[in-house]
Backbone as XML, in Angstrom:
<?xml version="1.0"?>
<chain id="A" units="angstrom">
  <residue number="1" name="UNK">
    <atom name="N" x="0.826" y="-1.188" z="0.000"/>
    <atom name="CA" x="0.000" y="0.000" z="0.000"/>
    <atom name="C" x="0.874" y="1.257" z="0.000"/>
  </residue>
  <residue number="2" name="UNK">
    <atom name="N" x="1.863" y="1.315" z="0.887"/>
    <atom name="CA" x="2.718" y="2.502" z="0.953"/>
    <atom name="C" x="3.475" y="2.716" z="-0.348"/>
  </residue>
  <residue number="3" name="UNK">
    <atom name="N" x="4.023" y="1.639" z="-0.931"/>
    <atom name="CA" x="4.818" y="1.776" z="-2.156"/>
    <atom name="C" x="3.981" y="2.360" z="-3.291"/>
  </residue>
  <residue number="4" name="UNK">
    <atom name="N" x="2.729" y="1.975" z="-3.398"/>
    <atom name="CA" x="1.866" y="2.531" z="-4.451"/>
    <atom name="C" x="1.691" y="4.035" z="-4.283"/>
  </residue>
  <residue number="5" name="UNK">
    <atom name="N" x="1.753" y="4.490" z="-3.049"/>
    <atom name="CA" x="1.625" y="5.925" z="-2.762"/>
    <atom name="C" x="2.973" y="6.635" z="-2.796"/>
  </residue>
  <residue number="6" name="UNK">
    <atom name="N" x="4.037" y="5.884" z="-3.039"/>
    <atom name="CA" x="5.361" y="6.483" z="-3.084"/>
    <atom name="C" x="5.899" y="6.835" z="-1.713"/>
  </residue>
  <residue number="7" name="UNK">
    <atom name="N" x="5.476" y="6.109" z="-0.699"/>
    <atom name="CA" x="5.886" y="6.412" z="0.672"/>
    <atom name="C" x="6.678" y="5.254" z="1.272"/>
  </residue>
  <residue number="8" name="UNK">
    <atom name="N" x="7.596" y="5.602" z="2.136"/>
    <atom name="CA" x="8.389" y="4.628" z="2.870"/>
    <atom name="C" x="8.464" y="5.081" z="4.330"/>
  </residue>
  <residue number="9" name="UNK">
    <atom name="N" x="7.419" y="4.788" z="5.105"/>
    <atom name="CA" x="7.398" y="5.264" z="6.487"/>
    <atom name="C" x="8.482" y="4.644" z="7.375"/>
  </residue>
  <residue number="10" name="UNK">
    <atom name="N" x="8.981" y="3.477" z="7.026"/>
    <atom name="CA" x="9.999" y="2.829" z="7.861"/>
    <atom name="C" x="11.387" y="3.430" z="7.681"/>
  </residue>
  <residue number="11" name="UNK">
    <atom name="N" x="11.764" y="3.756" z="6.441"/>
    <atom name="CA" x="13.130" y="4.201" z="6.179"/>
    <atom name="C" x="13.215" y="5.573" z="5.510"/>
  </residue>
  <residue number="12" name="UNK">
    <atom name="N" x="12.091" y="6.120" z="5.061"/>
    <atom name="CA" x="12.085" y="7.461" z="4.479"/>
    <atom name="C" x="12.731" y="7.584" z="3.112"/>
  </residue>
  <residue number="13" name="UNK">
    <atom name="N" x="12.792" y="6.491" z="2.360"/>
    <atom name="CA" x="13.400" y="6.552" z="1.027"/>
    <atom name="C" x="12.678" y="7.590" z="0.169"/>
  </residue>
  <residue number="14" name="UNK">
    <atom name="N" x="13.461" y="8.434" z="-0.483"/>
    <atom name="CA" x="12.893" y="9.449" z="-1.365"/>
    <atom name="C" x="12.270" y="10.616" z="-0.637"/>
  </residue>
  <residue number="15" name="UNK">
    <atom name="N" x="12.554" y="10.767" z="0.642"/>
    <atom name="CA" x="11.914" y="11.839" z="1.410"/>
    <atom name="C" x="12.657" y="13.169" z="1.319"/>
  </residue>
  <residue number="16" name="UNK">
    <atom name="N" x="13.852" y="13.174" z="0.713"/>
    <atom name="CA" x="14.598" y="14.427" z="0.547"/>
    <atom name="C" x="14.947" y="14.602" z="-0.929"/>
  </residue>
  <residue number="17" name="UNK">
    <atom name="N" x="15.182" y="15.840" z="-1.335"/>
    <atom name="CA" x="15.583" y="16.065" z="-2.737"/>
    <atom name="C" x="16.853" y="15.290" z="-3.101"/>
  </residue>
  <residue number="18" name="UNK">
    <atom name="N" x="17.791" y="15.188" z="-2.176"/>
    <atom name="CA" x="19.030" y="14.445" z="-2.437"/>
    <atom name="C" x="18.717" y="12.977" z="-2.727"/>
  </residue>
  <residue number="19" name="UNK">
    <atom name="N" x="17.873" y="12.349" z="-1.915"/>
    <atom name="CA" x="17.495" y="10.952" z="-2.139"/>
    <atom name="C" x="16.761" y="10.789" z="-3.464"/>
  </residue>
  <residue number="20" name="UNK">
    <atom name="N" x="15.875" y="11.703" z="-3.759"/>
    <atom name="CA" x="15.080" y="11.588" z="-4.973"/>
    <atom name="C" x="15.947" y="11.721" z="-6.227"/>
  </residue>
  <residue number="21" name="UNK">
    <atom name="N" x="17.016" y="12.486" z="-6.142"/>
    <atom name="CA" x="17.913" y="12.689" z="-7.280"/>
    <atom name="C" x="18.569" y="11.373" z="-7.701"/>
  </residue>
  <residue number="22" name="UNK">
    <atom name="N" x="18.744" y="10.455" z="-6.752"/>
    <atom name="CA" x="19.422" y="9.202" z="-7.051"/>
    <atom name="C" x="18.455" y="8.063" z="-7.384"/>
  </residue>
  <residue number="23" name="UNK">
    <atom name="N" x="17.182" y="8.367" z="-7.510"/>
    <atom name="CA" x="16.189" y="7.352" z="-7.841"/>
    <atom name="C" x="15.939" y="7.255" z="-9.339"/>
  </residue>
  <residue number="24" name="UNK">
    <atom name="N" x="14.887" y="6.548" z="-9.690"/>
    <atom name="CA" x="14.492" y="6.356" z="-11.089"/>
    <atom name="C" x="13.462" y="7.420" z="-11.440"/>
  </residue>
  <residue number="25" name="UNK">
    <atom name="N" x="13.827" y="8.424" z="-12.243"/>
    <atom name="CA" x="12.892" y="9.511" z="-12.533"/>
    <atom name="C" x="11.622" y="9.058" z="-13.249"/>
  </residue>
  <residue number="26" name="UNK">
    <atom name="N" x="11.644" y="7.884" z="-13.864"/>
    <atom name="CA" x="10.438" y="7.381" z="-14.531"/>
    <atom name="C" x="9.434" y="6.823" z="-13.516"/>
  </residue>
  <residue number="27" name="UNK">
    <atom name="N" x="9.880" y="6.590" z="-12.294"/>
    <atom name="CA" x="9.003" y="6.033" z="-11.270"/>
    <atom name="C" x="8.291" y="7.163" z="-10.535"/>
  </residue>
  <residue number="28" name="UNK">
    <atom name="N" x="6.986" y="7.154" z="-10.581"/>
    <atom name="CA" x="6.191" y="8.212" z="-9.935"/>
    <atom name="C" x="5.214" y="7.605" z="-8.941"/>
  </residue>
  <residue number="29" name="UNK">
    <atom name="N" x="4.923" y="8.235" z="-7.856"/>
    <atom name="CA" x="5.260" y="9.614" z="-7.511"/>
    <atom name="C" x="6.624" y="9.770" z="-6.834"/>
  </residue>
  <residue number="30" name="UNK">
    <atom name="N" x="7.239" y="8.693" z="-6.415"/>
    <atom name="CA" x="8.520" y="8.764" z="-5.717"/>
    <atom name="C" x="9.543" y="7.947" z="-6.501"/>
  </residue>
  <residue number="31" name="UNK">
    <atom name="N" x="10.618" y="8.556" z="-6.979"/>
    <atom name="CA" x="11.596" y="7.830" z="-7.785"/>
    <atom name="C" x="12.386" y="6.776" z="-7.009"/>
  </residue>
  <residue number="32" name="UNK">
    <atom name="N" x="12.185" y="6.712" z="-5.700"/>
    <atom name="CA" x="12.941" y="5.772" z="-4.864"/>
    <atom name="C" x="12.091" y="4.617" z="-4.325"/>
  </residue>
  <residue number="33" name="UNK">
    <atom name="N" x="10.803" y="4.645" z="-4.597"/>
    <atom name="CA" x="9.898" y="3.631" z="-4.044"/>
    <atom name="C" x="8.923" y="3.180" z="-5.134"/>
  </residue>
  <residue number="34" name="UNK">
    <atom name="N" x="8.765" y="1.866" z="-5.271"/>
    <atom name="CA" x="7.816" y="1.328" z="-6.247"/>
    <atom name="C" x="7.304" y="-0.016" z="-5.752"/>
  </residue>
  <residue number="35" name="UNK">
    <atom name="N" x="6.063" y="-0.344" z="-6.063"/>
    <atom name="CA" x="5.559" y="-1.669" z="-5.694"/>
    <atom name="C" x="6.203" y="-2.755" z="-6.552"/>
  </residue>
  <residue number="36" name="UNK">
    <atom name="N" x="6.313" y="-3.924" z="-5.991"/>
    <atom name="CA" x="6.845" y="-5.082" z="-6.724"/>
    <atom name="C" x="5.655" y="-5.902" z="-7.196"/>
  </residue>
  <residue number="37" name="UNK">
    <atom name="N" x="5.198" y="-5.608" z="-8.415"/>
    <atom name="CA" x="3.991" y="-6.237" z="-8.929"/>
    <atom name="C" x="4.234" y="-7.488" z="-9.757"/>
  </residue>
  <residue number="38" name="UNK">
    <atom name="N" x="5.288" y="-7.499" z="-10.566"/>
    <atom name="CA" x="5.486" y="-8.599" z="-11.498"/>
    <atom name="C" x="6.821" y="-9.293" z="-11.262"/>
  </residue>
  <residue number="39" name="UNK">
    <atom name="N" x="6.837" y="-10.608" z="-11.365"/>
    <atom name="CA" x="8.065" y="-11.384" z="-11.228"/>
    <atom name="C" x="8.553" y="-11.817" z="-12.586"/>
  </residue>
  <residue number="40" name="UNK">
    <atom name="N" x="9.454" y="-12.712" z="-12.672"/>
    <atom name="CA" x="10.039" y="-13.406" z="-11.533"/>
    <atom name="C" x="11.075" y="-12.528" z="-10.832"/>
  </residue>
  <residue number="41" name="UNK">
    <atom name="N" x="11.333" y="-12.846" z="-9.580"/>
    <atom name="CA" x="12.322" y="-12.128" z="-8.793"/>
    <atom name="C" x="13.446" y="-13.075" z="-8.419"/>
  </residue>
  <residue number="42" name="UNK">
    <atom name="N" x="14.632" y="-12.510" z="-8.336"/>
    <atom name="CA" x="15.813" y="-13.272" z="-7.950"/>
    <atom name="C" x="16.518" y="-12.502" z="-6.848"/>
  </residue>
  <residue number="43" name="UNK">
    <atom name="N" x="17.193" y="-13.197" z="-5.988"/>
    <atom name="CA" x="17.906" y="-12.540" z="-4.903"/>
    <atom name="C" x="19.312" y="-13.091" z="-4.791"/>
  </residue>
  <residue number="44" name="UNK">
    <atom name="N" x="20.185" y="-12.249" z="-4.309"/>
    <atom name="CA" x="21.547" y="-12.661" z="-4.023"/>
    <atom name="C" x="21.941" y="-11.994" z="-2.714"/>
  </residue>
  <residue number="45" name="UNK">
    <atom name="N" x="22.573" y="-12.747" z="-1.840"/>
    <atom name="CA" x="23.017" y="-12.194" z="-0.576"/>
    <atom name="C" x="24.346" y="-11.473" z="-0.809"/>
  </residue>
  <residue number="46" name="UNK">
    <atom name="N" x="24.397" y="-10.209" z="-0.454"/>
    <atom name="CA" x="25.606" y="-9.412" z="-0.591"/>
    <atom name="C" x="26.068" y="-9.060" z="0.813"/>
  </residue>
  <residue number="47" name="UNK">
    <atom name="N" x="27.291" y="-9.448" z="1.129"/>
    <atom name="CA" x="27.824" y="-9.226" z="2.464"/>
    <atom name="C" x="29.120" y="-8.429" z="2.343"/>
  </residue>
  <residue number="48" name="UNK">
    <atom name="N" x="29.202" y="-7.274" z="2.990"/>
    <atom name="CA" x="30.449" y="-6.516" z="2.928"/>
    <atom name="C" x="31.555" y="-7.216" z="3.700"/>
  </residue>
  <residue number="49" name="UNK">
    <atom name="N" x="32.758" y="-7.006" z="3.274"/>
    <atom name="CA" x="33.882" y="-7.619" z="3.967"/>
    <atom name="C" x="35.149" y="-6.824" z="3.754"/>
  </residue>
  <residue number="50" name="UNK">
    <atom name="N" x="36.174" y="-7.217" z="4.425"/>
    <atom name="CA" x="37.441" y="-6.486" z="4.322"/>
    <atom name="C" x="38.570" y="-7.422" z="3.911"/>
  </residue>
  <residue number="51" name="UNK">
    <atom name="N" x="38.274" y="-8.359" z="3.051"/>
    <atom name="CA" x="39.309" y="-9.275" z="2.590"/>
    <atom name="C" x="39.450" y="-9.142" z="1.081"/>
  </residue>
  <residue number="52" name="UNK">
    <atom name="N" x="40.504" y="-9.686" z="0.578"/>
    <atom name="CA" x="40.706" y="-9.679" z="-0.865"/>
    <atom name="C" x="41.724" y="-10.728" z="-1.233"/>
  </residue>
  <residue number="53" name="UNK">
    <atom name="N" x="41.827" y="-10.975" z="-2.497"/>
    <atom name="CA" x="42.792" y="-11.945" z="-2.980"/>
    <atom name="C" x="43.273" y="-11.520" z="-4.346"/>
  </residue>
  <residue number="54" name="UNK">
    <atom name="N" x="44.403" y="-12.012" z="-4.732"/>
    <atom name="CA" x="44.880" y="-11.752" z="-6.085"/>
    <atom name="C" x="44.981" y="-13.052" z="-6.862"/>
  </residue>
  <residue number="55" name="UNK">
    <atom name="N" x="44.645" y="-14.163" z="-6.228"/>
    <atom name="CA" x="44.660" y="-15.458" z="-6.898"/>
    <atom name="C" x="43.215" y="-15.860" z="-7.177"/>
  </residue>
  <residue number="56" name="UNK">
    <atom name="N" x="43.005" y="-16.536" z="-8.273"/>
    <atom name="CA" x="41.649" y="-16.959" z="-8.588"/>
    <atom name="C" x="41.596" y="-17.695" z="-9.900"/>
  </residue>
  <residue number="57" name="UNK">
    <atom name="N" x="40.393" y="-17.929" z="-10.367"/>
    <atom name="CA" x="40.173" y="-18.659" z="-11.608"/>
    <atom name="C" x="40.535" y="-17.800" z="-12.815"/>
  </residue>
  <residue number="58" name="UNK">
    <atom name="N" x="41.146" y="-18.410" z="-13.791"/>
    <atom name="CA" x="41.493" y="-17.701" z="-15.029"/>
    <atom name="C" x="40.221" y="-17.549" z="-15.857"/>
  </residue>
  <residue number="59" name="UNK">
    <atom name="N" x="39.997" y="-16.346" z="-16.373"/>
    <atom name="CA" x="38.801" y="-16.052" z="-17.158"/>
    <atom name="C" x="39.184" y="-15.372" z="-18.469"/>
  </residue>
  <residue number="60" name="UNK">
    <atom name="N" x="38.223" y="-15.335" z="-19.388"/>
    <atom name="CA" x="38.434" y="-14.603" z="-20.637"/>
    <atom name="C" x="37.730" y="-13.244" z="-20.550"/>
  </residue>
  <residue number="61" name="UNK">
    <atom name="N" x="37.646" y="-12.539" z="-21.661"/>
    <atom name="CA" x="37.057" y="-11.203" z="-21.688"/>
    <atom name="C" x="35.561" y="-11.191" z="-21.407"/>
  </residue>
  <residue number="62" name="UNK">
    <atom name="N" x="34.925" y="-12.354" z="-21.439"/>
    <atom name="CA" x="33.491" y="-12.456" z="-21.147"/>
    <atom name="C" x="33.245" y="-12.935" z="-19.719"/>
  </residue>
  <residue number="63" name="UNK">
    <atom name="N" x="34.305" y="-13.065" z="-18.919"/>
    <atom name="CA" x="34.252" y="-13.552" z="-17.536"/>
    <atom name="C" x="33.973" y="-15.053" z="-17.464"/>
  </residue>
  <residue number="64" name="UNK">
    <atom name="N" x="34.124" y="-15.761" z="-18.581"/>
    <atom name="CA" x="33.974" y="-17.212" z="-18.590"/>
    <atom name="C" x="35.221" y="-17.844" z="-17.977"/>
  </residue>
  <residue number="65" name="UNK">
    <atom name="N" x="35.025" y="-18.819" z="-17.109"/>
    <atom name="CA" x="36.151" y="-19.537" z="-16.514"/>
    <atom name="C" x="36.778" y="-20.429" z="-17.574"/>
  </residue>
  <residue number="66" name="UNK">
    <atom name="N" x="38.115" y="-20.441" z="-17.601"/>
    <atom name="CA" x="38.847" y="-21.220" z="-18.592"/>
    <atom name="C" x="39.391" y="-22.501" z="-17.975"/>
  </residue>
  <residue number="67" name="UNK">
    <atom name="N" x="39.415" y="-23.569" z="-18.780"/>
    <atom name="CA" x="39.988" y="-24.839" z="-18.308"/>
    <atom name="C" x="41.507" y="-24.821" z="-18.482"/>
  </residue>
  <residue number="68" name="UNK">
    <atom name="N" x="42.153" y="-25.932" z="-18.200"/>
    <atom name="CA" x="43.617" y="-26.010" z="-18.265"/>
    <atom name="C" x="44.149" y="-25.756" z="-19.669"/>
  </residue>
  <residue number="69" name="UNK">
    <atom name="N" x="43.318" y="-25.985" z="-20.694"/>
    <atom name="CA" x="43.725" y="-25.726" z="-22.083"/>
    <atom name="C" x="43.315" y="-24.335" z="-22.550"/>
  </residue>
  <residue number="70" name="UNK">
    <atom name="N" x="42.852" y="-23.501" z="-21.609"/>
    <atom name="CA" x="42.415" y="-22.129" z="-21.872"/>
    <atom name="C" x="41.153" y="-22.042" z="-22.730"/>
  </residue>
  <residue number="71" name="UNK">
    <atom name="N" x="40.324" y="-23.076" z="-22.661"/>
    <atom name="CA" x="39.024" y="-23.064" z="-23.336"/>
    <atom name="C" x="37.941" y="-22.733" z="-22.320"/>
  </residue>
  <residue number="72" name="UNK">
    <atom name="N" x="36.918" y="-21.944" z="-22.720"/>
    <atom name="CA" x="35.842" y="-21.607" z="-21.786"/>
    <atom name="C" x="35.088" y="-22.863" z="-21.328"/>
  </residue>
  <residue number="73" name="UNK">
    <atom name="N" x="34.769" y="-22.912" z="-20.047"/>
    <atom name="CA" x="33.946" y="-23.981" z="-19.494"/>
    <atom name="C" x="32.497" y="-23.517" z="-19.619"/>
  </residue>
  <residue number="74" name="UNK">
    <atom name="N" x="31.714" y="-24.232" z="-20.398"/>
    <atom name="CA" x="30.343" y="-23.814" z="-20.702"/>
    <atom name="C" x="29.541" y="-23.540" z="-19.438"/>
  </residue>
  <residue number="75" name="UNK">
    <atom name="N" x="28.945" y="-22.359" z="-19.385"/>
    <atom name="CA" x="28.052" y="-21.993" z="-18.295"/>
    <atom name="C" x="28.731" y="-21.587" z="-16.999"/>
  </residue>
  <residue number="76" name="UNK">
    <atom name="N" x="30.056" y="-21.509" z="-16.967"/>
    <atom name="CA" x="30.762" y="-21.170" z="-15.726"/>
    <atom name="C" x="31.436" y="-19.806" z="-15.872"/>
  </residue>
  <residue number="77" name="UNK">
    <atom name="N" x="31.058" y="-18.883" z="-15.010"/>
    <atom name="CA" x="31.581" y="-17.521" z="-15.024"/>
    <atom name="C" x="32.151" y="-17.195" z="-13.645"/>
  </residue>
  <residue number="78" name="UNK">
    <atom name="N" x="33.043" y="-16.219" z="-13.601"/>
    <atom name="CA" x="33.607" y="-15.789" z="-12.321"/>
    <atom name="C" x="33.820" y="-14.279" z="-12.349"/>
  </residue>
  <residue number="79" name="UNK">
    <atom name="N" x="33.702" y="-13.660" z="-11.179"/>
    <atom name="CA" x="33.953" y="-12.224" z="-11.025"/>
    <atom name="C" x="34.423" y="-11.979" z="-9.594"/>
  </residue>
  <residue number="80" name="UNK">
    <atom name="N" x="35.017" y="-10.839" z="-9.371"/>
    <atom name="CA" x="35.446" y="-10.469" z="-8.025"/>
    <atom name="C" x="36.562" y="-11.355" z="-7.512"/>
  </residue>
  <residue number="81" name="UNK">
    <atom name="N" x="36.465" y="-11.763" z="-6.259"/>
    <atom name="CA" x="37.541" y="-12.544" z="-5.653"/>
    <atom name="C" x="37.606" y="-13.960" z="-6.194"/>
  </residue>
  <residue number="82" name="UNK">
    <atom name="N" x="36.628" y="-14.394" z="-6.970"/>
    <atom name="CA" x="36.676" y="-15.733" z="-7.565"/>
    <atom name="C" x="37.512" y="-15.770" z="-8.838"/>
  </residue>
  <residue number="83" name="UNK">
    <atom name="N" x="37.761" y="-14.621" z="-9.430"/>
    <atom name="CA" x="38.557" y="-14.608" z="-10.655"/>
    <atom name="C" x="39.965" y="-14.089" z="-10.366"/>
  </residue>
  <residue number="84" name="UNK">
    <atom name="N" x="40.901" y="-14.462" z="-11.202"/>
    <atom name="CA" x="42.269" y="-13.967" z="-11.057"/>
    <atom name="C" x="42.248" y="-12.440" z="-11.161"/>
  </residue>
  <residue number="85" name="UNK">
    <atom name="N" x="42.945" y="-11.787" z="-10.271"/>
    <atom name="CA" x="42.916" y="-10.331" z="-10.194"/>
    <atom name="C" x="43.580" y="-9.679" z="-11.398"/>
  </residue>
  <residue number="86" name="UNK">
    <atom name="N" x="42.998" y="-8.592" z="-11.847"/>
    <atom name="CA" x="43.603" y="-7.806" z="-12.912"/>
    <atom name="C" x="44.838" y="-7.066" z="-12.403"/>
  </residue>
  <residue number="87" name="UNK">
    <atom name="N" x="45.099" y="-7.146" z="-11.104"/>
    <atom name="CA" x="46.261" y="-6.484" z="-10.509"/>
    <atom name="C" x="47.546" y="-7.297" z="-10.695"/>
  </residue>
  <residue number="88" name="UNK">
    <atom name="N" x="47.451" y="-8.444" z="-11.328"/>
    <atom name="CA" x="48.633" y="-9.220" z="-11.666"/>
    <atom name="C" x="49.451" y="-9.696" z="-10.477"/>
  </residue>
  <residue number="89" name="UNK">
    <atom name="N" x="48.791" y="-10.110" z="-9.417"/>
    <atom name="CA" x="49.504" y="-10.647" z="-8.262"/>
    <atom name="C" x="49.783" y="-9.642" z="-7.168"/>
  </residue>
  <residue number="90" name="UNK">
    <atom name="N" x="49.358" y="-8.397" z="-7.335"/>
    <atom name="CA" x="49.542" y="-7.376" z="-6.302"/>
    <atom name="C" x="48.213" y="-7.095" z="-5.625"/>
  </residue>
  <residue number="91" name="UNK">
    <atom name="N" x="48.287" y="-6.684" z="-4.378"/>
    <atom name="CA" x="47.094" y="-6.322" z="-3.624"/>
    <atom name="C" x="47.324" y="-4.931" z="-3.047"/>
  </residue>
  <residue number="92" name="UNK">
    <atom name="N" x="47.066" y="-3.878" z="-3.837"/>
    <atom name="CA" x="47.434" y="-2.534" z="-3.427"/>
    <atom name="C" x="46.610" y="-1.940" z="-2.285"/>
  </residue>
  <residue number="93" name="UNK">
    <atom name="N" x="45.354" y="-2.377" z="-2.122"/>
    <atom name="CA" x="44.515" y="-1.789" z="-1.070"/>
    <atom name="C" x="43.225" y="-2.576" z="-0.922"/>
  </residue>
  <residue number="94" name="UNK">
    <atom name="N" x="42.604" y="-2.403" z="0.236"/>
    <atom name="CA" x="41.305" y="-3.028" z="0.471"/>
    <atom name="C" x="40.286" y="-2.556" z="-0.549"/>
  </residue>
  <residue number="95" name="UNK">
    <atom name="N" x="39.455" y="-3.449" z="-1.010"/>
    <atom name="CA" x="38.422" y="-3.107" z="-1.972"/>
    <atom name="C" x="38.847" y="-3.199" z="-3.418"/>
  </residue>
  <residue number="96" name="UNK">
    <atom name="N" x="40.091" y="-3.629" z="-3.657"/>
    <atom name="CA" x="40.612" y="-3.674" z="-5.017"/>
    <atom name="C" x="39.777" y="-4.593" z="-5.919"/>
  </residue>
  <residue number="97" name="UNK">
    <atom name="N" x="39.040" y="-5.535" z="-5.346"/>
    <atom name="CA" x="38.237" y="-6.462" z="-6.150"/>
    <atom name="C" x="36.823" y="-5.957" z="-6.423"/>
  </residue>
  <residue number="98" name="UNK">
    <atom name="N" x="36.416" y="-4.861" z="-5.784"/>
    <atom name="CA" x="35.034" y="-4.409" z="-5.917"/>
    <atom name="C" x="34.706" y="-3.916" z="-7.327"/>
  </residue>
  <residue number="99" name="UNK">
    <atom name="N" x="35.556" y="-3.071" z="-7.884"/>
    <atom name="CA" x="35.318" y="-2.563" z="-9.243"/>
    <atom name="C" x="35.295" y="-3.679" z="-10.267"/>
  </residue>
  <residue number="100" name="UNK">
    <atom name="N" x="36.331" y="-4.546" z="-10.286"/>
    <atom name="CA" x="36.298" y="-5.664" z="-11.230"/>
    <atom name="C" x="35.121" y="-6.611" z="-10.986"/>
  </residue>
  <residue number="101" name="UNK">
    <atom name="N" x="34.697" y="-6.772" z="-9.738"/>
    <atom name="CA" x="33.544" y="-7.636" z="-9.456"/>
    <atom name="C" x="32.293" y="-7.080" z="-10.124"/>
  </residue>
  <residue number="102" name="UNK">
    <atom name="N" x="32.079" y="-5.776" z="-10.001"/>
    <atom name="CA" x="30.903" y="-5.168" z="-10.625"/>
    <atom name="C" x="31.017" y="-5.192" z="-12.150"/>
  </residue>
  <residue number="103" name="UNK">
    <atom name="N" x="32.189" y="-4.828" z="-12.665"/>
    <atom name="CA" x="32.367" y="-4.778" z="-14.115"/>
    <atom name="C" x="32.225" y="-6.159" z="-14.754"/>
  </residue>
  <residue number="104" name="UNK">
    <atom name="N" x="32.943" y="-7.143" z="-14.209"/>
    <atom name="CA" x="32.889" y="-8.471" z="-14.831"/>
    <atom name="C" x="31.592" y="-9.207" z="-14.510"/>
  </residue>
  <residue number="105" name="UNK">
    <atom name="N" x="30.945" y="-8.888" z="-13.395"/>
    <atom name="CA" x="29.614" y="-9.428" z="-13.147"/>
    <atom name="C" x="28.635" y="-8.950" z="-14.206"/>
  </residue>
  <residue number="106" name="UNK">
    <atom name="N" x="28.738" y="-7.676" z="-14.547"/>
    <atom name="CA" x="27.890" y="-7.099" z="-15.596"/>
    <atom name="C" x="28.210" y="-7.722" z="-16.959"/>
  </residue>
  <residue number="107" name="UNK">
    <atom name="N" x="29.498" y="-7.839" z="-17.254"/>
    <atom name="CA" x="29.928" y="-8.456" z="-18.515"/>
    <atom name="C" x="29.417" y="-9.887" z="-18.619"/>
  </residue>
  <residue number="108" name="UNK">
    <atom name="N" x="29.540" y="-10.652" z="-17.529"/>
    <atom name="CA" x="29.055" y="-12.036" z="-17.532"/>
    <atom name="C" x="27.546" y="-12.070" z="-17.770"/>
  </residue>
  <residue number="109" name="UNK">
    <atom name="N" x="26.815" y="-11.201" z="-17.124"/>
    <atom name="CA" x="25.360" y="-11.150" z="-17.326"/>
    <atom name="C" x="24.982" y="-10.863" z="-18.763"/>
  </residue>
  <residue number="110" name="UNK">
    <atom name="N" x="25.682" y="-9.919" z="-19.385"/>
    <atom name="CA" x="25.427" y="-9.617" z="-20.785"/>
    <atom name="C" x="25.736" y="-10.815" z="-21.677"/>
  </residue>
  <residue number="111" name="UNK">
    <atom name="N" x="26.836" y="-11.492" z="-21.369"/>
    <atom name="CA" x="27.230" y="-12.646" z="-22.183"/>
    <atom name="C" x="26.211" y="-13.771" z="-22.043"/>
  </residue>
  <residue number="112" name="UNK">
    <atom name="N" x="25.775" y="-14.045" z="-20.820"/>
    <atom name="CA" x="24.770" y="-15.097" z="-20.590"/>
    <atom name="C" x="23.495" y="-14.758" z="-21.353"/>
  </residue>
  <residue number="113" name="UNK">
    <atom name="N" x="23.146" y="-13.488" z="-21.396"/>
    <atom name="CA" x="21.918" y="-13.047" z="-22.071"/>
    <atom name="C" x="22.099" y="-12.951" z="-23.588"/>
  </residue>
  <residue number="114" name="UNK">
    <atom name="N" x="23.306" y="-13.245" z="-24.081"/>
    <atom name="CA" x="23.544" y="-13.185" z="-25.519"/>
    <atom name="C" x="23.673" y="-11.784" z="-26.065"/>
  </residue>
  <residue number="115" name="UNK">
    <atom name="N" x="23.966" y="-10.832" z="-25.192"/>
    <atom name="CA" x="24.073" y="-9.438" z="-25.625"/>
    <atom name="C" x="25.511" y="-8.972" z="-25.756"/>
  </residue>
  <residue number="116" name="UNK">
    <atom name="N" x="26.451" y="-9.906" z="-25.597"/>
    <atom name="CA" x="27.859" y="-9.510" z="-25.722"/>
    <atom name="C" x="28.665" y="-10.681" z="-26.223"/>
  </residue>
</chain>
């Protein structure tokens, strides 16, 4: 009921101009709140942490995991700390895997969808 009215009484999403600026302008009346009417829906648990690695699975430009002969393993993708770091064995700072995780996660999604 609240989402249809564009309201979030529990957390106040979209209650300030700053919050509204970061929402979806096509969503009305509140760019930060919308009802969830149609599925299917998928979820993934995202947990922040302070660890990182520079070792991982070898991947190609589509984030596909490669076998020992450097051939893609059908249906297997890796991103973030699961893939070999683009830092080439160095770990310069905490969070170094976050950007590549987002970028290669997106790339993998596009590839799975046949859009890349």
